[in-house]
C-alpha positions in Angstrom: 0.0 0.0 0.0 2.8 2.5 0.9 4.7 1.5 -2.2 1.6 2.2 -4.4 1.2 5.6 -2.6 4.8 6.5 -3.3 4.4 5.6 -7.0 1.2 7.7 -7.2 3.1 10.7 -5.6 5.9 10.3 -8.1 3.4 10.2 -11.0 1.7 13.2 -9.7 5.0 15.1 -9.4 5.9 14.2 -13.0 2.5 15.3 -14.2 2.7 18.5 -12.3 6.2 19.2 -13.8 4.8 18.5 -17.3 1.9 20.8 -16.6 4.3 23.6 -15.4 6.5 23.2 -18.4 3.5 23.3 -20.7 2.2 26.4 -19.1 5.7 28.0 -19.3 5.9 27.0 -23.0 2.5 28.5 -23.6 3.6 31.8 -22.0 6.8 32.0 -24.1 5.6 30.5 -27.4 5.2 34.0 -29.0 8.7 35.1 -27.9 11.7 34.4 -30.2 14.1 32.0 -28.5 16.9 34.5 -29.1 15.1 37.1 -26.9 15.7 34.7 -24.0 19.4 34.9 -24.8 19.4 38.7 -24.8 19.3 39.2 -28.5 17.2 41.8 -30.3 15.5 40.1 -33.3 14.5 42.5 -36.0 13.2 40.0 -38.5 12.8 36.2 -38.5 11.3 33.8 -41.0 9.4 36.5 -42.9 8.1 38.3 -39.9 9.1 41.9 -38.9 9.4 42.0 -35.1 10.6 45.6 -34.5 9.2 48.8 -36.1 11.4 51.8 -36.9 10.6 54.9 -34.8 11.8 58.2 -36.1 11.4 61.3 -34.0 8.5 63.7 -34.8 9.1 66.4 -37.4 12.5 64.9 -38.3 14.3 66.9 -41.0 13.9 65.6 -44.6 17.2 63.7 -44.9 16.6 62.0 -41.5 13.2 60.9 -42.5 14.5 59.7 -45.9 17.2 57.7 -44.1 14.6 56.1 -41.8 12.6 55.1 -44.9 15.7 53.7 -46.6 16.6 51.7 -43.5 13.2 50.0 -43.8 13.8 49.4 -47.5 17.1 47.8 -47.0 15.9 45.6 -44.1 13.4 44.3 -46.5 16.0 43.8 -49.2 18.1 41.8 -46.7 15.3 39.8 -45.0 12.4 39.9 -47.3 10.1 41.8 -44.9 9.7 45.5 -44.4 9.3 47.0 -40.9 6.8 49.7 -40.3 8.1 53.3 -40.0 6.5 55.3 -37.2 7.0 59.0 -36.8 6.9 60.3 -33.2 6.5 58.5 -29.9 3.8 55.7 -30.3 1.3 54.9 -27.6 1.8 52.2 -26.5 5.5 52.0 -27.0 6.5 48.7 -28.7 8.4 46.1 -26.7 11.1 46.0 -29.4 12.0 48.8 -31.8 14.7 50.5 -33.8 14.9 54.2 -32.8 16.2 56.5 -35.4 17.5 59.8 -34.1 17.4 61.0 -30.5 14.1 61.6 -28.6 13.7 61.9 -24.8 12.2 58.4 -24.4 15.6 57.0 -25.2 17.0 58.2 -21.9 14.5 55.9 -20.2 15.1 53.0 -22.5 18.9 53.4 -22.4 19.6 54.7 -18.9 23.4 54.0 -19.1 23.9 55.5 -22.6 25.2 59.1 -23.0 23.2 61.0 -25.6 25.2 64.2 -25.3 27.1 64.1 -28.5 30.3 66.0 -27.8 32.0 65.7 -31.2 31.1 67.1 -34.6 29.1 64.5 -36.7 29.3 62.0 -33.9 27.2 58.8 -34.4 25.9 56.2 -32.0 24.6 52.7 -32.8 23.6 50.7 -29.7 21.5 47.7 -28.8 20.4 46.6 -25.3 18.8 43.3 -26.4 15.4 44.7 -26.7 15.8 48.1 -28.4 18.2 49.6 -30.9 19.1 53.2 -31.3 20.7 54.7 -34.5 21.4 58.3 -33.8 24.0 61.1 -34.1 24.7 64.7 -33.6 22.1 66.6 -35.6 22.2 70.4 -36.0 19.7 72.5 -38.0 17.7 75.7 -37.8 14.0 75.1 -38.5 13.8 78.7 -39.9 16.7 78.1 -42.3 16.3 74.7 -43.9 16.3 76.0 -47.5 19.7 76.9 -48.9 20.5 78.4 -52.2 22.9 76.2 -54.2 25.9 78.2 -55.4 26.3 75.7 -58.3 24.5 75.9 -61.6 21.6 75.7 -62.1 21.4 77.2 -58.6 18.6 75.1 -57.3 17.3 75.5 -53.8 18.6 72.9 -51.3 15.7 71.5 -49.2 16.4 70.1 -45.8 19.6 72.0 -45.1 21.4 71.0 -41.9 24.7 71.9 -40.3 25.3 68.3 -39.2 23.7 65.1 -40.3 24.8 62.7 -37.6 21.7 60.5 -37.5 21.6 60.1 -41.3 25.3 59.0 -41.5 24.6 56.7 -38.5 21.9 54.9 -40.6 24.2 54.4 -43.5 26.9 53.2 -41.2 24.5 50.7 -39.8 23.5 49.5 -43.3 27.1 49.0 -44.3 28.7 47.7 -41.2 25.9 45.7 -39.6 23.6 44.7 -42.5 26.6 44.4 -44.8 25.0 46.4 -47.6 27.5 47.5 -50.3 27.1 50.3 -52.9 30.1 49.5 -55.1 29.1 52.2 -57.7 25.9 54.0 -58.5 22.9 52.1 -60.0 21.2 48.8 -59.5 24.1 46.5 -60.4 26.4 48.4 -58.1 24.4 47.4 -55.1 25.2 44.2 -53.3 22.9 42.6 -50.7 23.5 39.5 -48.5 20.1 37.9 -47.9 19.4 36.8 -44.3 16.3 35.0 -43.0 16.9 36.4 -39.6 18.4 39.7 -38.4 19.3 39.7 -34.8 21.8 41.5 -32.6 23.3 40.9 -29.2 23.8 44.0 -27.0 26.6 46.3 -28.2 27.5 50.0 -28.4 29.4 51.7 -31.2 30.5 55.4 -31.3 32.4 57.2 -34.0 33.0 60.7 -35.3 34.8 61.4 -38.6 37.9 63.6 -38.3 37.6 64.6 -42.0 34.7 67.0 -42.0 34.8 68.2 -45.6 34.1 65.2 -47.8 31.6 65.9 -50.5 34.2 67.4 -53.0 35.9 64.0 -53.3 33.8 63.6 -56.5 32.9 66.5 -58.7 29.3 67.9 -59.0 28.0 66.1 -55.9 27.0 69.0 -53.7 23.4 68.9 -52.4 21.2 70.4 -55.0 23.7 70.0 -57.9 21.8 68.2 -60.6 25.0 67.6 -62.5 25.9 64.8 -60.1 23.2 62.5 -61.6 23.4 58.9 -60.5 26.4 59.7 -58.2 24.4 61.8 -55.8 22.7 58.9 -54.0 25.9 56.9 -54.0 27.8 59.9 -52.4 25.1 60.2 -49.7 25.2 56.4 -48.9 29.0 56.6 -48.7 28.6 59.4 -46.0 30.4 61.9 -48.3 27.5 64.1 -49.4 26.2 65.1 -46.0 29.3 66.4 -44.2 29.6 69.5 -42.0 31.8 71.8 -44.2 29.2 74.4 -44.9 31.6 76.8 -46.6 32.0 74.3 -49.4 28.2 74.3 -50.2 28.2 78.1 -50.5 30.7 78.3 -53.3 34.0 76.6 -54.2 36.6 78.1 -51.9 39.4 78.7 -54.4 39.7 82.0 -52.5 38.0 85.1 -54.0 37.2 87.2 -51.0 37.1 90.9 -51.7 35.0 93.6 -50.0 31.5 93.5 -51.4 28.5 95.6 -50.5 25.5 96.3 -52.7 25.6 99.7 -54.2 29.2 100.6 -53.3 32.3 100.5 -55.4 35.1 100.0 -52.9 37.7 100.6 -55.6 36.4 104.2 -55.7 35.3 104.7 -52.1 38.1 102.8 -50.3 41.0 102.4 -52.6 43.2 102.0 -49.5 41.7 98.5 -49.0 43.5 97.3 -52.2 47.1 96.3 -52.7 49.5 99.1 -53.4 51.4 98.4 -56.7 55.0 99.3 -57.5 53.7 102.0 -59.8 51.8 103.7 -57.0 48.3 102.6 -58.0 45.9 100.5 -56.0 43.6 97.7 -57.2 44.8 98.0 -60.8 46.5 94.7 -61.3 46.3 91.8 -62.2 43.2 92.0 -64.5 41.5 89.4 -62.3 42.4 88.3 -58.8 43.1 91.8 -57.5 44.9 91.6 -54.1 44.2 93.5 -50.9 46.2 95.6 -48.4 46.0 93.0 -45.7 47.8 95.0 -43.0 45.0 97.6 -43.1 42.9 97.4 -39.9 40.0 99.1 -41.7 39.9 96.1 -44.1 39.6 93.7 -41.2 36.6 95.7 -39.9 35.0 95.6 -43.4 35.4 91.8 -43.4 33.7 91.5 -40.1 30.8 93.7 -41.3 30.4 91.4 -44.2 30.3 88.4 -41.9 27.6 90.1 -39.8 25.6 90.6 -43.0 26.0 87.0 -44.0 24.9 85.8 -40.6 21.8 88.0 -40.7 20.9 86.4 -44.0 21.8 82.9 -42.8 22.6 82.3 -39.2 23.6 78.7 -39.9 27.0 79.7 -41.4 30.1 78.6 -39.5 32.9 79.1 -42.0 34.0 82.4 -43.6 36.3 83.0 -46.5 39.5 85.0 -45.8 41.6 83.4 -48.5 43.9 85.0 -51.1 42.3 85.7 -54.5 43.3 83.5 -57.4 46.1 84.4 -59.8 48.2 83.6 -56.7 51.6 85.0 -57.6 50.6 88.4 -58.9 49.9 91.8 -57.6 50.7 91.6 -53.9 50.7 94.8 -51.8 54.1 96.6 -51.5 53.1 99.1 -48.8 55.5 99.4 -45.9 53.2 97.8 -43.4 52.5 94.7 -45.6 56.2 94.3 -46.4 56.9 94.4 -42.7 54.7 91.4 -42.2 57.0 89.3 -44.5 59.8 87.2 -43.1 63.2 87.7 -44.8 64.3 84.2 -44.0 61.4 82.6 -45.9 62.1 80.7 -49.1 62.1 82.9 -52.2 59.4 82.7 -54.8 59.0 84.4 -58.2 56.3 87.1 -58.0 54.7 89.3 -60.6 53.5 92.9 -60.9 52.5 94.9 -63.9 55.7 95.2 -65.8 57.8 93.8 -63.0 59.0 90.3 -62.1 61.2 89.6 -59.2 62.3 87.1 -56.6 60.7 87.7 -53.2 60.0 85.8 -50.1 57.1 83.4 -49.6 53.9 85.0 -48.5 52.9 82.4 -45.9 53.6 84.6 -42.8 51.7 87.5 -44.3 48.6 85.4 -45.2 48.6 83.7 -41.8 48.9 86.9 -39.9 45.9 88.3 -41.9 43.8 85.2 -41.3 44.6 85.4 -37.6 43.5 89.0 -37.4 40.2 88.0 -39.0 39.9 84.9 -36.7 40.4 87.0 -33.6 37.9 89.6 -34.6 35.4 86.8 -35.3 36.0 85.2 -31.9 35.7 88.5 -30.1 32.5 89.3 -31.9 31.0 85.8 -31.4 32.8 84.3 -28.4 30.2 81.5 -27.9 30.2 80.3 -31.5 32.4 77.7 -33.2 33.2 79.9 -36.2 36.2 79.4 -38.6 38.1 81.5 -41.1 39.5 79.8 -44.2 42.8 80.8 -45.7 44.8 79.3 -48.6 48.2 77.7 -48.5 48.5 78.5 -52.2 51.1 79.7 -54.7 53.7 81.6 -52.8 52.1 80.4 -49.5 52.6 76.7 -50.0 55.5 76.7 -47.7 54.7 76.9 -44.0 55.0 80.3 -42.1 58.1 80.7 -40.0 56.9 83.1 -37.3 53.1 83.1 -37.3 51.2 80.1 -36.0 47.6 79.8 -37.4 45.0 80.3 -34.7 42.9 77.3 -33.7 39.8 78.7 -35.6 41.7 79.1 -38.9 41.4 76.5 -41.6 44.4 76.2 -44.0 43.4 74.9 -47.4 46.6 73.6 -48.9 46.2 74.0 -52.6 49.1 72.1 -54.3 49.5 70.0 -57.4 49.9 66.7 -55.4 47.5 63.9 -55.1 49.1 60.4 -55.4 52.9 61.0 -55.6 54.5 61.6 -52.3 57.7 62.7 -54.0 56.3 65.3 -56.4 58.3 68.5 -56.0 56.8 72.0 -55.8 57.6 73.3 -59.2 58.2 76.8 -57.8 60.4 75.8 -55.0 64.0 76.9 -55.4 65.2 74.1 -53.1 63.1 71.2 -54.4 60.7 70.9 -51.5 58.0 68.3 -52.1 54.3 69.2 -51.8 53.8 66.5 -49.1 56.6 68.0 -47.1 55.1 71.5 -47.3 51.7 70.1 -46.1 53.4 68.5 -43.1 55.4 71.7 -42.4 52.1 73.6 -42.0 50.9 71.1 -39.4 54.3 71.4 -37.6 53.9 75.2 -37.7 50.7 74.8 -35.6 47.9 74.5 -38.2 45.3 72.3 -36.5 42.8 72.3 -39.3 44.4 71.4 -42.6 42.4 70.9 -45.8 43.9 68.9 -48.6 43.0 70.6 -51.9 45.3 69.3 -54.7 45.1 71.0 -58.1 45.2 67.6 -59.8 46.8 67.1 -63.2 45.9 64.4 -65.6 49.3 62.7 -65.8 47.6 59.3 -65.6 44.9 60.1 -68.1 42.2 60.9 -65.5 40.5 63.7 -67.5 40.3 61.5 -70.5 38.5 58.7 -68.7 41.5 56.3 -68.7 42.1 53.9 -65.8 43.9 56.4 -63.6 43.8 54.4 -60.4 46.7 55.0 -58.1 45.1 52.9 -55.3 48.2 52.2 -53.2 49.7 55.6 -53.7 46.5 57.3 -52.7 46.4 55.3 -49.4 49.9 56.4 -48.7 49.2 60.1 -49.3 45.9 60.0 -47.3 47.7 58.5 -44.4 50.3 61.3 -44.6 47.7 64.2 -44.6 45.6 62.6 -41.9 48.7 62.3 -39.7 49.2 66.0 -40.3 45.9 67.3 -39.1 43.8 66.9 -42.2 40.2 67.7 -41.5 39.0 68.3 -45.1 39.5 66.8 -48.6 38.7 68.8 -51.7 39.8 67.2 -54.9 40.0 68.8 -58.3 38.6 67.0 -60.2 37.2 63.5 -60.9 34.5 63.3 -63.6 32.7 60.1 -62.5 34.3 57.7 -65.0 33.0 54.6 -63.1 33.9 51.8 -65.4 37.5 53.0 -65.6 38.1 54.6 -62.2 35.4 53.1 -60.0 37.5 51.2 -57.4 39.5 54.4 -56.7 36.3 56.4 -56.0 35.0 53.6 -53.6 38.4 53.5 -51.8 38.5 57.3 -51.5 34.9 57.4 -50.1 35.5 54.7 -47.5 38.8 56.1 -46.3 37.4 59.7 -46.1 34.8 58.5 -43.7 37.3 56.4 -41.6 40.9 56.8 -42.6 42.0 54.2 -40.0 40.7 51.4 -42.1 43.0 49.1 -44.1 42.6 50.2 -47.7 43.7 46.8 -49.1 41.0 45.1 -47.1 38.5 47.5 -48.4 39.5 46.6 -52.0 39.5 42.9 -51.3 36.0 43.2 -50.0 35.0 45.3 -53.1 36.3 42.5 -55.4 34.7 39.7 -53.4 31.3 41.3 -53.0 31.3 42.6 -56.6 32.5 39.5 -58.5 32.2 36.5 -56.2 34.3 33.6 -57.5 36.0 35.9 -60.1 37.3 38.2 -57.4 40.9 37.1 -58.0 40.8 37.8 -61.8 39.2 41.2 -61.3 41.7 42.1 -58.6 44.5 41.2 -61.0 42.8 43.3 -63.7 42.7 46.4 -61.5 46.2 45.8 -60.3 47.4 45.7 -63.9 45.5 49.0 -64.5 47.2 50.5 -61.4 50.7 49.3 -62.5 50.2 50.7 -66.0 49.0 54.0 -64.7 52.0 54.3 -62.3 54.3 53.4 -65.2 52.8 56.2 -67.2 53.3 58.8 -64.4 56.8 57.6 -63.4 58.1 57.4 -66.9 56.3 60.6 -68.0 54.8 58.7 -70.9 52.0 59.9 -73.1 48.7 58.4 -71.9 48.2 56.2 -74.9 51.8 54.8 -74.9 51.4 52.9 -71.6 48.1 51.2 -72.4 49.7 49.5 -75.4 48.5 46.4 -77.2 50.3 44.1 -74.8 48.6 45.6 -71.7 45.2 45.7 -73.3 45.6 42.1 -74.5 46.6 41.0 -71.0 43.7 42.9 -69.5 41.2 41.3 -71.9 42.6 37.9 -71.0 41.9 38.5 -67.3 38.3 39.5 -68.0 37.9 36.5 -70.3 39.1 34.3 -67.4 36.6 36.0 -65.1 33.8 35.5 -67.5 34.6 31.8 -67.8 34.6 31.4 -64.0 31.2 33.2 -63.8 29.5 31.3 -66.6 27.3 29.3 -64.2 27.1 31.9 -61.4 24.3 34.4 -60.7 23.6 36.8 -63.5 24.4 39.9 -61.3 28.1 39.0 -61.5 28.0 38.9 -65.3 26.3 42.2 -65.4 29.0 43.7 -63.3 31.7 42.2 -65.5 30.0 43.9 -68.5 30.5 47.2 -66.6 34.2 46.5 -66.3 34.4 45.3 -69.9 32.8 48.6 -71.1 35.6 50.4 -69.3 38.3 48.3 -71.1 36.6 48.8 -74.5 36.5 52.5 -73.8 40.2 52.6 -72.9 41.2 50.7 -76.0 39.2 53.0 -78.2 40.4 56.2 -76.5 44.1 55.3 -76.7 43.7 54.3 -80.4 42.0 57.7 -81.0 44.8 59.5 -79.3 47.4 57.7 -81.4 45.5 58.5 -84.6 45.2 62.1 -83.5 48.9 62.3 -83.1 49.5 60.7 -86.5 47.1 63.1 -88.0 48.9 66.1 -86.5 52.3 64.7 -87.6 51.0 64.4 -91.2 50.1 68.1 -91.0 46.5 67.2 -91.3 46.9 66.1 -94.9 46.5 62.3 -94.8 42.8 61.5 -95.7 43.1 57.9 -94.6 44.1 58.8 -91.1 41.5 61.5 -91.1 38.8 59.0 -92.0 39.9 56.5 -89.3 40.1 59.3 -86.7 36.5 60.5 -87.5 35.3 56.9 -87.2 36.9 56.6 -83.8 35.6 59.9 -82.6 32.1 58.9 -83.6 32.4 55.6 -81.7 33.7 57.3 -78.6 30.9 59.9 -78.7 28.4 57.1 -79.1 29.9 55.3 -76.0 29.6 58.6 -74.0 26.0 59.2 -75.0 24.5 55.7 -75.0 23.8 53.5 -72.0 25.7 53.1 -69.7 27.0 56.6 -70.4 25.6 57.9 -67.1 28.5 56.0 -65.5 31.1 57.3 -68.0 32.0 61.0 -68.1 35.1 62.8 -69.3 35.9 66.5 -69.1 33.3 68.6 -71.0 36.0 70.5 -72.9 37.4 67.2 -74.3 34.0 65.8 -75.1 32.8 69.0 -76.9 36.0 69.9 -78.7 38.6 67.2 -78.9 36.0 64.6 -80.0 34.3 66.8 -82.6 35.0 65.2 -86.0 33.7 68.4 -87.7 36.8 70.2 -86.4 39.3 68.1 -88.3 
């Protein structure tokens, strides 16, 4: 009897345990198993489990980024999360929060939402919620900005900082592994995932390079000439930077006193540079210089700043740079001459009817910029305002006695982009441009902008494969080490099939120069071409080596890309095509993009050779003329037919050099 009672008790205990487990299982059946492990599950098996919540009245680019986040989650997982604007009631148990709103302090009590650094971003997950946010700055009364670039469209959604937007695109690239290799559908690469889940983490970052959009030409906000590259530039976190001066006109340096209804040359001739002939403001014909030691001129500059701020209080950078025509017409009054340093390196300078060796102008320009910067700080002590000056022409060398103030930006405008050993052509002692850049940093410049006047020694402007990948990495490391906070290149014309990997590399490293550039490229080849990554890498390595041989040997563009190189390049692409014969079609479409670039290169170098032969024949050989016209027509056809939106060369070349009617 006792034994039977014990058995009954045991059976009852087992039954109770089964019942308890069943009840527990019923309570947790709707919860993803990963939630029990502290993971935030965004999507799983075709179900969206976390909506996107963007703060109410978010600026246009922030709202656009939230919508794109939903689109790309759908592309990755097959299911699109709901986008909610403003704080929902009730608050979902799980959500992705885009941009800061007060509720986040409650949800993330240990997270610091006081963004202390310009453009700082934050991506964090606590196992139940995710926040994607950043330092956002905008003035609701000034969110429409006039573009200073033709056709002068209005810029809607203007902000001073776009931290949240860039945080979203960082999340898409680094956490959802989305790639935008080049603009357009085939340049996008997605890794499909049935489930998107994240364990708790926190990531913070702020870019040290704050001027990025001018890495590619015509990609300012509102510049319709950017075409398909505008979205790509935004996704790469280049377009929406915090260099507001750049949006308001290309800072090649043309500041001169301007006030409506007043001709300063007549009313204040003392503002302008005294010339050796005793006149002021008379030479050169353009790029007239100023009498920078004149305190009244500094006051006039500050008045102009005040007017600019009345019109647009969002400005933070103000131009105080030397006008163009950089070696001509400097002031020779006693006060300006006293600002120069006799020990400075000599430079050849020009005045009307006079050429002479004189000392570099770096100390004069720095002292002038400092005077403006101090007036700016005294007038607006609580503002983070900057003055831009040029290290340009006779100011490429660093100052010897004047240290740039902390709120001075030095835009170093040299002819150096990818060759560390390129020498300053006007230096009497053979100083390299890279050395001059570093000397400015050593002289105390804390905000250096790298603005090379780039030549086309590798055929860049002609759309040839001018891709100095390794050399660019070396040069970028150099400028970043020497206080570079801005990059302004002049000029890449969006020749994607022939120069695309360089653009991608530049964009990625501009956002985060601490990355390994070679790993970026390996990822580019792997994601773009799958099993044929090795062949495509070998192809671009060949293009890089050929370009470097062109520059190092000072060869004509068409001489380096000779038949042997072109045949070898075609063989590598043939190998890639063979590898991809049974692979997904997207790889073959991307290979066609590369093949287009090689076909263009072959046709271009053949055309260059024919043009040379035609000129040597003194334009008399009709057979060469006929072949040249045929090549010109084919090139024009390539540049005007699909995919011409990815292949641009300098307008002057396309309109003049390729015009068969001008033969």
